[in-house]
N, C-alpha and C positions, 0 to 999 in steps of 0.2 A: 546598779541604777534601777529605779522602779520602772516597770513596764506597764502596758495597758492592763486593765483589770481582766480577770478571767471571763467575766460576764459582760461582753461587749454588746450593748443594746442594739447597735446597728446590725450586727450579725446574728443576734439571738432574740431580740425583743419583738413585740407585736408590731407588724410592719406599719400599719396606718398610724398608730400612736407615735412611733419613733420618727416616721416621716414628718408628721406635724410638729413634733417637738424639735426636730432639726430644721424644718422649713421656716417656722415663724421667726426665729432669731435671724435667719438669713434674709427673710423678707423685710423685716424691720430694718436690718442693716442696709439692705439695698435701697430701701425707702430713704433713709437718712443720707446715704451716699448720693442718691438722686437729688436730695435737697441742696447739695453743694451748688450744682448748676442751676437748679430751679430757683433758689434764693437769688443767685446772681441775676437771673432773667427778671424775676419779679421786681427787684430793687432798681435795676437800671431802667427797666421798662416804665416804672412809675415815677422815678426821680430824675432820670436823665432824658429818656425819649425813645421813640421807636428805632432810631438809627443805632443807639447803643444796644437795644434789645437784639437787633439784627447782627450787630458786631459780635456779641457774646455767644449767640446761639446759632448763627447762620454758617457761612463758609468756614469761619475759624473753628467752630465745634466739629465740623466734618473732617477737617485736616487733623485736628488733635485726636479724634477717634481713630483715624487711619493709623497714625504712628503709635499712639499709646496702645491701641487695640492689638497690634501685632505682638508687642512685647508681653502684654497681658495674656494673650493666647498662648504664646511660647511658654510662659511661666505656668500655665494651667497643666502642662505636662508634669510639673513637680507635684501638684496636688494629687494627680492620679497615681504617680509612683509612690508617694508617701502613704496614701490611703491603702494601696495594695500591700506594701511592706508592713504597715501597721496592722492590717487585718491578718496577715500571715505571721505576725509576731517576730519579725526580723529587726531587732532593735538597732544593730550596728548599721544596717542599710538605711533605716529611718534617720539616724543621726547624720550619715553622709549626705542624704538627700536634703535635709534641712540646711546644712551649711553650704551646699552647692547652690541651693535655691536663693539664699541671701546674697551670695556672690554674684549670681546672675542678675538680681535686682539692682545691685550697685553698678555693675558694668553696663547693663542695659540702660539704666537711667542716665548714666553719663553720656553714652552714645546718643540717646534720644534728645538730651538737652542741646547738644551741639547741632545735630541734624535738624531738629525742629526750628531752632532759631535761624539757621542759615536758609532753609527752604521756604519759610513762611511767606515772605513778600512775593516770591515767584509763583508759589502755589496759588495764592490768592488772585494774582493776575490771570493765571491760567483758567481760573474758575469764573472769570468775568465778574468779579466782585465790583458792585457799584462804587463809584468814587466817594460817595458820602459816607461809606462805612469802611473804606480801605484802611486808613490810618488807625482808627480805633481797633480794628481787627488785628492789625500787626502788633499794636501795643499789648493787647490782651494775650495774644499767642506768645509773644516774647517773654512776658512775665510768667505765664503759665508753665512754659517749658523749663524755666529755671528750677521749678519745683518738682521735676519728674522723678528724681531719685527717691525722695521720701514717698511719693505717690506709689511707685512700684514696690518699695519696701513694704508699705502697708498692705498692698494687694497680695503680695506673696506671703507675708507673715500671717495675714488673716486666712489665706488659703491653707497654710500649714495647720493652723488651729482647727479649721473646718475638716481637713482631711483626717484628723484623729478623732473627730466627733464633737469638737468644742465649737458650737456656733453661737454661744452666748457672749463670750468675752469680746469677740470682734464687734458685736452689736453695741455693747456698752461703750467701747472706745469710740465707735463711730458717732453715737448719740452725743457724747461729750464734745467731740471735735466739730460736729455739725452746728451745735448751738454756739460754739466759739466763732464759727464761720459767719453765722447770722449776725452776731454782735459786731464783728469786725466789718462785715459788709456795710451795715448801717453807719458805723463810725467813719469808714473811709469814704463812702459815697455821700451820705446825707450831711455829716458834720464837716469833713475835710473837702468834700466835693471833688474827689479824684476820678470820678467816672469809671470807665471800664478798667482802668489801671487799679483802682481801689478794690474791685471785686476779685481781680486776679491775685493781688497781694493777699487778700483775706483767704482765698482758697489755698494758696501754697503754705500759709502759716498754719491753717487748721489741718491740712494734710500732714504736715511735719509733726504736729502733735499726735495725730492718730498713729503715725508710723512709730513714734517713740513709745507709745503705750503698748503696741503689739510686740515690739522688740523686748520690752521689759517683761511681758508675760512669758515669752519664750525663754528668756534668761532665767527666770525664777522657777520654772517648772522643774520637777525632779523626774519627769517621765523621759522616755527615749528620744523625744523631740526637743530636748533642751538645747538652747543656743549658747555656744561658747565662742566669744569673739575671736580668740586666737586660732580657732579651727575653721574660720570662714575661708573657704577655698573651693576651687573646682575639683571634684573627684571625677576622673575621666569616665568611668563606666556609668556613673549616675548621670553625668551631664549628657552623655550620648543617649541614655534612656529618656531623659527629660526632653531633649530635642526631638527624638524620634516620635514621641507622643505629642509634644507641645508645638512643634513646627507646623504640622498640618492645621492645628487650631489657630496658630498665629497667621498662617496664610489665609485660612478661612475668614478670620476676622478682617484681614486686610482686603480680601475680595468683597466682603460686605461693605467695608468703608469706601472702597473704590467705586462700587456701584452706587452707594449713597452720594459720593462725591460727584459722580456724573449726574445723578438726579438733582443734587444741589445746584450744579452748574446750569441745568435746565431751568430750575426754579428761579435762579438769579436773573434769567432773561425776562421774567414777568415783573420785575421791579421790587423796590424796597418794601412796599406793603405786603406783597406775597412772601418775601423772605421773612418778614416779621411774623406773618401768619403761620408760616411753616415752623418757625422757632417756637411760637406759642403752642401750636398743635403738638410738636414733638415732646413738650413738657407734659401735656395731658396724656399723650400716648405712652409716655414714660411710665405711667402707672401700670399699664399692661406689661411692659417690658420688664419692669423690676420684679413683678410677681412671677412671670414665666421664667425669668432668670433665676429666681430663688428656687423654683421647682427643679430647674436644670442642674443647679449646684447640688441640691439635695440628692437627686437621683444619681448624679455622677459619683458622689461620695459613697452612697449606698451600694451602687454597683461595684465600685472599686474595692471596698472593704470585703463585700461578700464574694467577689470574684477571687480576691486574694486568699480568702478562707476556703475556696473551692465549693461555694454554695450557689451553683448556677440556677437551680430552681427558685431559690429565694430572690435572685436577681430578677427573674421573670415576674414573680409575684409583686415585687416592689415596683416594677415598671407599670404593671396593670393598675395598681392602686394609685400611682402618681398620675397616670393618664386620666383616670376618673376624676381625681381632685382638680387637675388643671382644666379639664373640659367644663366642669361646673363653674369654676372661677372665670373662665373666659366668657361664658354666656352671661354671667352676672355683670362682668365689667362692660360688655357690649351695651347692656341695658343702661347702666349708670352713665357711661360716657355720652351715649346718644341723648339721654333725657336731661342731663345736667351739664353738658359741655359748654353751653352758652354762659352759664353761671360761673363755671370754673375759669373761663377765659377772662372774666373781669379782673382776675388777679394779675394778669399780665399786661393788659392794655384796655383802654376805653375807646380806641379808635374804631369807628363803625365799619370802615372798609376792611380793616384787618380782621375783625370779628366775623364779618360775613364770609370772607375767603376761608377762614379757618373752619367755620361750621360746615362748609362744603366738603372739606377734607375729612372731617369726622364722619359725615354721612356715608362716605365711600368705604372707609377702612374699618371703623369700629364694628359694624355688623359681621365682619369676616374674621374676627380674632381667633375663633376656634380652628380655623384652617391652619394656624401656625403651630399648634401645641405639639404635634408629632415631631416637628423639627427639633424642638428643644428637649423633649423628654426622651424620645428614642435615640436621638443623636447623643445626648448626654450619657445615657446608659451604655451605649456602644463604646464611647470614648472612655468611660470609666473602666471598661474591661480591657482597655489598651489598644483598641482599634480606632485610630484617628484618621487614617488615610482615606478610607472609603467615605466616611461622613464629610470630609473636606471636599471630595469630588462631587458628591451628591449636592451639597450646599453650593459649591462653586458653579456648577452647571445649572441646577434648578432655580436657585435664587439669583446669584450674581450675574452670570452670563445671560440668562433669559431676561433679567431686568434691564441690562444694558442694551440688548437687542430691541426690547420694547421701546426704550427711550429714543433710540436712533431710527426706528421704523415707524412705530405707531404715533409718537408725539408730533413729528413733522406733518403727518397726515391730518391729525386733529390737534392743533396747537392750542390746547386748553390745559389749565392746571389739573383738572379732573382726570385727564388722560395720563398725566405724570403720576398722580397718586394711585391710579388703578393698577400700576405695576406691582404694588405690594400684595394685595390679595391674590392676584393671578399667580405670582411666583410662589407664594406660601402654599397654595393648594397643590401645585405641581410637585414641589419639593417634599411635602408631607406624604404624598402618595409614594414617591420614590423611597422614603425612609421606611414606610410600612412594609414595602416589598423586601427591602434589604433586611429589616429586623426579622421578618418571617423566614426568608430564604437564605440569608447570608451565613457565613461560617464564623462570624465574630465570637460566638460563645464557645467555640472549640479551640480557640487560641489561648496561649498563656503569655500574657504581656511581660511577665517577669522572666520568662525564659531568655529573653534577649538582653537582660541586664545581668552581667556577671556578678556573682555574689561570693564573697569569701566563705559564706556558710553554705547555703543551698537556696537556689532561686525557684525551686519547685513549690507550687502551692499545695495545700493539704488536699 
């Protein structure tokens, strides 16, 4: 079987060039992935109304992110393991990891479908969801959860491709399926007038198409990460390694979602206009998240492969370069969102009350984007080297727990939407400081993540 080329650019090439070559396909892929939900919001907001906008992007989106985020975080352990094995040239372990990862996607998606459909109505009631968006939210979530198996398959399969340095094909597949989603959104909502059910159906159809394309790419490759359907099964030691690294990431994602769920519950108390404003704002804010997320994926893969190859100094150099890039980008985005936020909002709604509330949110959060970058870059690098537990603790305490305390202590004292939104920059700053300290002082670079994964060959890195 053909293995990775001797000249692996992630472990050998010029760092800033390779980071950018790897980053931009991930960024554009994240952009088009973001378009799934953004298109839903734009179309229902303009053709159905603000209640539909709140149904698609309010409490329903928070619950979906909680459940899907856990399994996506768990699966991220597979990306780290595959990147390290691929960087170390361990072909057999790469193959076992690929097939275990796909098995995890299928099993996890099946569980998520059942759990999501069963708990949706109760969870929405717990969040004090307004009556006028309760039923549309349930409809949207029920249909969305039906499509979670292909959604997880795409995310894991795309993660496998990125782990071995291929960030282009996931982008191409996502662009194609995103345009399909837009066409189907317009057909189901504008032509058939199916409302939120239409955008949900369009989303799962397009996600199924993207999953199929990534699977075909894995099947057709001749490299060590080739997928063979008859070999899809759980390999015990690989599964344990994936869980060991991925479970903290899944828990961390869930903690993020739980804190956001509590924030969403607090926002729900301000009424439908505020929920719609928060939904619209989250789509603008999503520009920042997708760019920082792309940097995070890039540095995680870079750190993983170089760590697997035993090149710790190159890991540190990659982190420094990535921090510089993300700092420049965050400042630029702050300027763009503050200056042009009111124009961008016109895509989602023309309601003056909703726009006014949303602009208040932008003025609080957008200037502080730079306080977040260390969480993504330093956390991603450390996780890429196999240390997932401490980043989970830092994020859980610094972001999630502190944010929850803020909501229950500060918001009742100053019951304004600005107080709720202020929880974001405060917790970002505190958590970034903690990550800087751990990155400088911690023992993460001295560990060997593959040591804990039994290997029939050798699990020692070079």
